[in-house]
BAZA-799244 format. One line per field, with one value per residue (C-alpha): residue number from 1; x, y, z. Coordinates in steps of 0.05 Angstrom, whole numbers, plus 5000, padded with zeros to 4 digits. Layout:
% residues N
i = [NUM/...]
u = [X/...]
v = [Y/...]
w = [Z/...]
This chain:
% residues 731
i = [1/2/3/4/5/6/7/8/9/10/11/12/13/14/15/16/17/18/19/20/21/22/23/24/25/26/27/28/29/30/31/32/33/34/35/36/37/38/39/40/41/42/43/44/45/46/47/48/49/50/51/52/53/54/55/56/57/58/59/60/61/62/63/64/65/66/67/68/69/70/71/72/73/74/75/76/77/78/79/80/81/82/83/84/85/86/87/88/89/90/91/92/93/94/95/96/97/98/99/100/101/102/103/104/105/106/107/108/109/110/111/112/113/114/115/116/117/118/119/120/121/122/123/124/125/126/127/128/129/130/131/132/133/134/135/136/137/138/139/140/141/142/143/144/145/146/147/148/149/150/151/152/153/154/155/156/157/158/159/160/161/162/163/164/165/166/167/168/169/170/171/172/173/174/175/176/177/178/179/180/181/182/183/184/185/186/187/188/189/190/191/192/193/194/195/196/197/198/199/200/201/202/203/204/205/206/207/208/209/210/211/212/213/214/215/216/217/218/219/220/221/222/223/224/225/226/227/228/229/230/231/232/233/234/235/236/237/238/239/240/241/242/243/244/245/246/247/248/249/250/251/252/253/254/255/256/257/258/259/260/261/262/263/264/265/266/267/268/269/270/271/272/273/274/275/276/277/278/279/280/281/282/283/284/285/286/287/288/289/290/291/292/293/294/295/296/297/298/299/300/301/302/303/304/305/306/307/308/309/310/311/312/313/314/315/316/317/318/319/320/321/322/323/324/325/326/327/328/329/330/331/332/333/334/335/336/337/338/339/340/341/342/343/344/345/346/347/348/349/350/351/352/353/354/355/356/357/358/359/360/361/362/363/364/365/366/367/368/369/370/371/372/373/374/375/376/377/378/379/380/381/382/383/384/385/386/387/388/389/390/391/392/393/394/395/396/397/398/399/400/401/402/403/404/405/406/407/408/409/410/411/412/413/414/415/416/417/418/419/420/421/422/423/424/425/426/427/428/429/430/431/432/433/434/435/436/437/438/439/440/441/442/443/444/445/446/447/448/449/450/451/452/453/454/455/456/457/458/459/460/461/462/463/464/465/466/467/468/469/470/471/472/473/474/475/476/477/478/479/480/481/482/483/484/485/486/487/488/489/490/491/492/493/494/495/496/497/498/499/500/501/502/503/504/505/506/507/508/509/510/511/512/513/514/515/516/517/518/519/520/521/522/523/524/525/526/527/528/529/530/531/532/533/534/535/536/537/538/539/540/541/542/543/544/545/546/547/548/549/550/551/552/553/554/555/556/557/558/559/560/561/562/563/564/565/566/567/568/569/570/571/572/573/574/575/576/577/578/579/580/581/582/583/584/585/586/587/588/589/590/591/592/593/594/595/596/597/598/599/600/601/602/603/604/605/606/607/608/609/610/611/612/613/614/615/616/617/618/619/620/621/622/623/624/625/626/627/628/629/630/631/632/633/634/635/636/637/638/639/640/641/642/643/644/645/646/647/648/649/650/651/652/653/654/655/656/657/658/659/660/661/662/663/664/665/666/667/668/669/670/671/672/673/674/675/676/677/678/679/680/681/682/683/684/685/686/687/688/689/690/691/692/693/694/695/696/697/698/699/700/701/702/703/704/705/706/707/708/709/710/711/712/713/714/715/716/717/718/719/720/721/722/723/724/725/726/727/728/729/730/731]
u = [8252/8179/8154/8090/8069/8014/7953/7931/7878/7889/7914/7980/8019/7981/7951/7961/7900/7900/7900/7847/7802/7805/7806/7737/7748/7745/7815/7863/7894/7837/7776/7756/7696/7681/7630/7563/7541/7606/7586/7517/7477/7427/7386/7363/7408/7470/7452/7441/7504/7546/7514/7532/7604/7609/7578/7628/7685/7661/7650/7721/7749/7713/7733/7806/7803/7767/7818/7880/7845/7829/7901/7925/7879/7895/7971/7973/7908/7904/7838/7863/7935/7956/7959/8035/8038/7992/8039/8101/8069/8077/8147/8206/8184/8111/8114/8143/8087/8032/8061/8041/7969/7971/8003/7949/7894/7927/7936/7887/7861/7871/7906/7955/7967/7984/8029/8067/8079/8102/8149/8170/8228/8216/8234/8305/8339/8366/8330/8263/8236/8172/8146/8094/8152/8201/8154/8093/8045/7986/7946/7957/7937/7874/7853/7864/7823/7768/7767/7761/7705/7663/7621/7663/7698/7645/7644/7713/7782/7831/7878/7821/7799/7870/7882/7812/7824/7888/7854/7797/7847/7863/7791/7803/7866/7830/7773/7822/7858/7791/7769/7834/7826/7753/7770/7825/7786/7714/7693/7685/7705/7776/7767/7742/7802/7847/7817/7822/7895/7911/7883/7915/7983/7978/8050/8075/8022/8018/8047/7996/7975/8042/8067/8003/8032/8083/8076/8067/8003/7973/7999/7994/7917/7917/7970/7927/7868/7912/7930/7856/7841/7897/7871/7802/7828/7865/7801/7778/7703/7704/7665/7697/7663/7686/7757/7755/7730/7787/7838/7814/7812/7884/7905/7871/7898/7968/7965/7943/7996/8052/8029/8030/8098/8167/8189/8137/8188/8221/8155/8131/8198/8185/8114/8141/8188/8127/8092/8155/8163/8091/8101/8164/8126/8071/8019/7991/7966/8002/7943/7946/8021/8019/7960/7993/8057/8020/7981/8047/8076/8012/8012/8085/8078/8015/8053/8110/8063/8029/8097/8118/8160/8198/8261/8264/8204/8235/8300/8266/8288/8215/8202/8267/8252/8181/8205/8261/8215/8164/8218/8254/8188/8166/8230/8240/8175/8201/8208/8151/8168/8213/8228/8238/8313/8308/8254/8293/8354/8311/8281/8351/8375/8311/8323/8396/8375/8320/8366/8422/8375/8344/8410/8429/8363/8369/8441/8428/8366/8402/8460/8414/8374/8436/8396/8431/8374/8365/8438/8436/8387/8435/8493/8452/8435/8507/8533/8479/8495/8570/8619/8655/8639/8628/8647/8596/8555/8488/8493/8515/8458/8409/8448/8452/8377/8340/8284/8332/8364/8343/8277/8284/8269/8219/8173/8164/8148/8093/8064/8064/8031/7968/7969/7984/8051/8028/7981/8022/8086/8053/8009/8068/8109/8052/8034/8107/8115/8051/8071/8138/8103/8055/8112/8151/8089/8077/8148/8142/8118/8043/8008/7970/7915/7965/7992/7922/7907/7971/7955/7889/7925/7982/7942/7952/7906/7939/7908/7936/8004/8007/7992/8041/8099/8077/8081/8147/8184/8157/8173/8245/8245/8217/8270/8325/8297/8252/8215/8187/8153/8089/8081/8088/8052/7984/7984/8011/7945/7906/7950/7947/7871/7867/7907/7858/7794/7815/7815/7889/7916/7854/7849/7921/7911/7846/7874/7933/7883/7841/7777/7772/7698/7663/7622/7682/7722/7666/7660/7733/7738/7685/7696/7770/7769/7711/7749/7811/7772/7739/7807/7836/7776/7785/7860/7865/7800/7818/7887/7856/7808/7865/7906/7848/7839/7911/7910/7974/7990/8038/8095/8153/8160/8230/8208/8145/8188/8234/8178/8144/8209/8222/8151/8154/8227/8254/8238/8188/8240/8295/8332/8345/8398/8397/8379/8330/8280/8277/8275/8212/8178/8204/8174/8107/8102/8134/8136/8209/8257/8299/8368/8352/8296/8281/8259/8325/8310/8355/8431/8443/8400/8438/8504/8476/8452/8521/8550/8500/8514/8586/8562/8567/8636/8706/8711/8736/8685/8708/8694/8625/8607/8627/8587/8524/8531/8538/8469/8439/8429/8413/8405/8430/8398/8442/8411/8442/8411/8454/8517/8520/8482/8479/8422/8466/8528/8597/8606/8533/8525/8517/8582/8617/8590/8615/8683/8690/8668/8719/8775/8778/8785/8719/8703/8708/8744/8748/8786/8796/8819/8893/8884/8841/8877/8863/8823/8858/8796/8749/8678/8641/8575/8613/8665/8616/8585/8650/8638/8710/8727/8736/8663/8631/8662/8620/8560/8513/8473/8400/8362/8378/8341/8357/8352/8366/8416/8402/8457/8451/8505/8543/8571/8645/8694/8722/8794/8777/8727/8778/8815/8754/8712/8761/8755/8680/8684/8724/8667]
v = [1336/1342/1309/1292/1223/1198/1172/1102/1099/1170/1198/1223/2356/2424/2405/2450/2490/2455/2386/2404/2435/2373/2319/2294/2290/2222/2203/2146/2178/2214/2169/2145/2098/2112/2071/2103/2093/2127/2187/2190/2153/2113/2086/2015/1995/2024/1993/1924/1926/1949/1897/1842/1867/1866/1797/1770/1800/1767/1701/1702/1719/1662/1615/1633/1623/1557/1535/1548/1519/1455/1450/1457/1402/1356/1364/1351/1314/1367/1345/1275/1283/1289/1356/1353/1340/1400/1443/1417/1435/1508/1511/1554/1624/1607/1561/1616/1665/1613/1595/1663/1652/1585/1618/1672/1619/1578/1638/1641/1708/1758/1806/1753/1731/1802/1809/1745/1772/1840/1807/1745/1703/1640/1661/1682/1649/1695/1754/1786/1819/1854/1812/1864/1912/1865/1824/1838/1792/1837/1794/1732/1773/1799/1730/1697/1751/1744/1669/1673/1724/1693/1630/1587/1538/1485/1489/1507/1487/1544/1522/1523/1592/1615/1584/1601/1673/1674/1639/1689/1746/1716/1732/1803/1805/1782/1831/1888/1871/1862/1932/1963/1934/1956/2027/2032/2003/2020/1948/1894/1844/1869/1851/1782/1770/1794/1744/1687/1704/1709/1639/1606/1636/1614/1588/1658/1701/1669/1614/1618/1544/1521/1584/1604/1646/1683/1758/1774/1731/1777/1843/1839/1838/1904/1931/1914/1949/2010/2011/2006/2065/2106/2090/2113/2175/2198/2198/2269/2255/2244/2291/2321/2269/2212/2239/2240/2169/2147/2182/2146/2080/2092/2106/2044/1998/2028/2018/1945/1932/1962/1929/1859/1857/1877/1894/1949/2005/1980/1970/2040/2069/2043/2071/2139/2139/2128/2188/2230/2213/2232/2297/2315/2299/2347/2291/2302/2364/2391/2369/2298/2292/2319/2275/2211/2227/2243/2178/2141/2181/2172/2097/2089/2132/2095/2029/2061/2076/2007/1973/2009/2061/2011/2049/2013/2052/2120/2097/2072/2100/2109/2158/2195/2201/2228/2280/2301/2304/2348/2393/2405/2413/2467/2507/2497/2529/2548/2475/2478/2543/2561/2529/2455/2453/2497/2453/2389/2419/2439/2369/2339/2387/2374/2299/2306/2349/2300/2240/2276/2300/2230/2198/2254/2247/2172/2172/2222/2185/2119/2151/2184/2120/2075/2034/1974/1925/1931/1935/1863/1885/1938/1888/1841/1896/1919/1848/1831/1888/1892/1852/1795/1749/1768/1733/1769/1713/1749/1775/1707/1673/1714/1713/1637/1628/1619/1665/1723/1710/1738/1720/1654/1657/1600/1649/1687/1621/1605/1675/1671/1603/1634/1692/1741/1765/1780/1837/1861/1878/1919/1954/1975/1996/2036/2071/2085/2120/2159/2178/2204/2248/2274/2290/2327/2367/2384/2409/2456/2527/2533/2583/2590/2551/2503/2485/2474/2427/2388/2388/2352/2298/2291/2292/2228/2200/2203/2137/2102/2137/2113/2041/2042/2065/2019/1957/1979/1993/1933/1892/1914/1896/1826/1814/1832/1791/1732/1735/1803/1776/1765/1840/1848/1789/1803/1876/1852/1815/1879/1920/1866/1862/1938/1932/1881/1915/1988/2033/2051/1989/1978/2051/2049/1983/2002/2069/2032/1988/2050/2022/2064/2066/2068/2007/1965/1990/1971/1903/1884/1909/1859/1803/1794/1784/1736/1696/1695/1671/1617/1593/1594/1554/1503/1495/1499/1475/1401/1414/1449/1391/1341/1383/1385/1309/1293/1272/1270/1262/1298/1251/1269/1215/1236/1306/1279/1231/1288/1334/1278/1262/1335/1343/1281/1272/1343/1395/1449/1503/1468/1513/1485/1507/1490/1517/1575/1535/1475/1517/1553/1485/1466/1530/1516/1441/1437/1507/1500/1559/1577/1606/1636/1638/1658/1729/1760/1834/1844/1852/1816/1757/1753/1750/1697/1656/1657/1634/1577/1555/1541/1470/1460/1493/1467/1483/1447/1416/1464/1524/1499/1481/1550/1584/1544/1553/1628/1631/1586/1523/1457/1416/1423/1391/1371/1359/1313/1354/1413/1376/1338/1388/1377/1424/1485/1490/1493/1561/1567/1508/1532/1498/1535/1602/1588/1566/1630/1673/1637/1642/1567/1528/1499/1425/1389/1401/1472/1537/1574/1645/1647/1678/1620/1570/1497/1490/1461/1420/1372/1392/1390/1360/1301/1291/1290/1227/1189/1190/1211/1227/1301/1304/1255/1295/1355/1327/1268/1239/1235/1224/1199/1180/1182/1258/1287/1280/1313/1324/1349/1396/1376/1425/1438/1414/1470/1458/1467/1524/1580/1551/1527/1590/1637/1611/1615/1686/1707/1689]
w = [1586/1567/1504/1469/1449/1403/1439/1423/1370/1346/1281/1281/1265/1239/1173/1113/1090/1023/1054/1105/1052/1009/1062/1045/0969/0936/0913/0926/0986/1021/1011/1080/1074/1148/1185/1176/1248/1271/1227/1260/1207/1249/1191/1194/1138/1171/1238/1208/1166/1225/1271/1221/1220/1295/1299/1249/1290/1354/1317/1289/1357/1391/1334/1346/1421/1414/1362/1405/1467/1428/1404/1475/1499/1441/1448/1523/1538/1591/1620/1636/1660/1733/1768/1772/1696/1684/1724/1689/1623/1643/1615/1638/1661/1649/1710/1752/1735/1744/1813/1839/1817/1854/1914/1918/1915/1971/2017/2076/2052/1996/2043/2067/1995/1975/2035/2016/1947/1971/2023/1985/2011/1971/1901/1917/1976/2031/2000/2011/1948/1927/1870/1849/1839/1806/1762/1718/1755/1767/1719/1763/1824/1790/1766/1833/1868/1815/1823/1898/1895/1840/1853/1806/1851/1844/1768/1744/1768/1780/1724/1674/1696/1684/1615/1590/1607/1567/1508/1512/1504/1436/1417/1440/1397/1335/1346/1354/1289/1255/1277/1254/1184/1184/1203/1151/1093/1110/1098/1151/1097/1110/1183/1164/1119/1176/1224/1174/1160/1234/1247/1186/1203/1276/1276/1263/1296/1365/1408/1463/1460/1488/1526/1561/1617/1574/1586/1512/1509/1561/1534/1458/1457/1495/1449/1389/1422/1433/1359/1342/1388/1357/1288/1307/1343/1280/1238/1223/1229/1304/1350/1412/1456/1412/1414/1490/1492/1446/1489/1551/1514/1491/1562/1591/1538/1544/1619/1612/1560/1601/1665/1636/1600/1623/1552/1546/1545/1481/1445/1466/1443/1372/1375/1399/1338/1294/1325/1320/1246/1231/1269/1229/1165/1184/1182/1252/1287/1348/1392/1365/1375/1445/1464/1438/1475/1540/1535/1533/1591/1633/1621/1641/1703/1724/1719/1757/1815/1812/1813/1876/1841/1798/1776/1709/1686/1701/1668/1605/1538/1517/1574/1561/1487/1497/1547/1500/1440/1477/1504/1438/1402/1450/1443/1369/1347/1277/1256/1206/1172/1113/1046/1031/1042/1104/1134/1118/1153/1213/1217/1216/1270/1310/1307/1329/1388/1408/1406/1442/1497/1502/1518/1566/1604/1604/1628/1684/1706/1711/1747/1797/1809/1804/1755/1723/1718/1643/1623/1597/1543/1518/1521/1478/1428/1425/1415/1364/1317/1331/1289/1324/1382/1455/1519/1562/1593/1594/1523/1497/1533/1491/1426/1427/1433/1367/1390/1394/1326/1259/1228/1189/1114/1119/1156/1091/1055/1104/1100/1024/1026/1057/1006/1062/1036/0964/0979/1039/1000/0945/0996/1038/0977/0946/1011/1026/0959/0968/1039/1014/0963/1016/1064/1011/0994/1067/1075/1016/1026/1013/0969/0904/0870/0839/0907/0934/0876/0888/0963/0950/0911/0960/1025/1065/1117/1186/1208/1147/1157/1229/1211/1153/1195/1251/1206/1175/1240/1277/1215/1219/1293/1276/1223/1272/1331/1316/1383/1364/1302/1340/1347/1272/1240/1272/1248/1181/1171/1181/1133/1079/1086/1080/1015/0988/1010/1007/0946/0938/0902/0860/0839/0814/0778/0745/0723/0691/0655/0636/0666/0729/0745/0812/0796/0777/0837/0884/0851/0857/0929/0949/0899/0908/0984/0977/0925/0968/1029/0986/0961/1032/1057/1001/1014/1089/1119/1110/1141/1201/1212/1207/1256/1306/1300/1321/1394/1435/1508/1555/1573/1618/1671/1693/1712/1745/1786/1806/1828/1867/1903/1921/1947/1991/2011/2024/2077/2056/2068/2029/1980/1910/1860/1786/1718/1714/1673/1719/1783/1757/1753/1823/1850/1819/1833/1902/1931/1951/1957/1896/1887/1819/1767/1695/1707/1687/1699/1759/1759/1825/1802/1736/1774/1821/1762/1730/1797/1805/1733/1753/1767/1691/1687/1701/1774/1836/1884/1938/1894/1873/1945/1969/1914/1929/2003/1994/1962/2015/1973/2008/1944/1873/1811/1752/1684/1633/1578/1598/1620/1554/1511/1436/1417/1406/1364/1394/1426/1445/1492/1564/1584/1528/1551/1621/1595/1555/1613/1658/1606/1593/1528/1503/1494/1428/1363/1338/1345/1410/1423/1438/1507/1531/1576/1596/1660/1720/1740/1703/1688/1753/1728/1699/1752/1810/1781/1791/1866/1879/1951/1937/1915/1964/2022/2002/1965/1976/1919/1941/1876/1806/1743/1668/1665/1734/1790/1858/1909/1980/2003/2065/2116/2108/2159/2202/2180/2107/2114/2105/2045/2007/2015/1982/1910/1913/1938/1878/1833]
């Protein structure tokens, strides 16, 4: 498939009274260092210092977006390759999403373009689907409308408007992380260090330069903004007006995040667990907890309306959990009363009730809505954490992909190489211990001067507590599933920078050395991050310049030849069957009708994909022909890279997954389960190339190169129609 080649001439809760009364005291857990302008200090010094901080944040954001845009240009020579090569470079599902942006621009009018998306019959043959309901493509719709309305056509090509928008969101992402670190530490040097770490750890913080259209590249910047808004909302110095502004900002960012990524419900579920834990630990007020929950519910329900009442939203675990948590919290009003052991028992009972009610609500909702669209996710989770292999095709398809495996250990080595891991680990450990002490204190009965004194020492900032639990839970998610590391690593930069530029770690260290003075604390908080950034500049700047000087070129002549042939030699309404990844490119480059595609969030589509993939299984030509005809295919595309796959180990190759699902023995040396039987037919993708009569009677080869074979399906003879259609129907 696609490759890169070197260019010639280039180098290769309710707070306790004690805690509230002491919240402004200067100690390692309660010292805020809030921004002076946020507090209402409009002196020239505060304005200038804050303006410098904001300017640095914007500068770092622009630097990051320019950096990834340059890497994208240098890797593909995007400005010089053909239009078909540009479109092929939108790999797998990225090509599918970008095709709707292209479709909207080619429509005679905005209204007709929207109508085509709402009544689409090109993405899935013999079906009319509402793409705005099924897929998260509002961003493509919005950009296409914006491009048509703005006077940009004479100055900027549509593809550049699209990719520059995505790269600009990386600037938003960096600015959001910068502000989070600034709010936590009180120093914009922490934000600067966050931005530097994000850029230097690009391999682990983003993959936007080669997966531009991926939904996470649209949504994670808004999620980072939402975390920033939550961090600011949990600060005690905010006025009523500022709190209202933060609530609206949380709602808008939550809405944008949920609208742009189909996995939003699972991310919000983890966030709801963070809020729930803080509530049980008595670290948030009732108003704060209720507000944060309602923001999540409002965001999800708004997306539900915008996606034409998408049932997956109502059946999400996140929504069920929030409803259950609010209901149980309302009826179990005595949760925060009693002694330590009593309260711990009540928290345990409370948690059991919430989880039980969550699953009941979720089960009943899915039964009422007959919702089965997301069952493949739960099959994957069940198979991933259960002992022993699985033969479920959908679950195995995920489990065999590296992106859905555990986080590789070399990730930690790379993060340590940029000094990110070293402050992050002690910061998390220290804050976790301090948080545990604060929670235990909050759960004890209050009363007496001694308790008030201990309360001042044990009080824990809610904004720090939220970010601590956020990084811990999303870190666990990243370790379990590598694809989710991009949610964790960006926030990891902000937490580590807070550890370096905040007071907690340094206060503990200086006290241990018996030299705890305000002057020395202030000195190390500014000197250490500056020294770290100086060392990072010395070590990594030459490497960044060398990376930016490497010029490559997109090179995939076989796919270009295939797309050109389809565009010029096949009818515009021809239906193509093949792999999900290739068909997404065919949809984008040629506009032909597809049998299946990479957006896997529909049960019927998953079943159809498994049927179409029988071209790589051991099936008779009559069975395969019947299957493809049943989904309306006129042409099928076979790929040598799948038929003779070597990328995955035995048991994870696509042909192996099909053999296991069909109950057949797998290819090659190795053990097989005793209940598997030899197939009665050869592998279809290999046997069809022999041009045997059984195959030529049903399929005609119309195109061939080193990578692809295209066959046109013939109509069955009347005498064989009955006998040959039955096997396909069984599948």
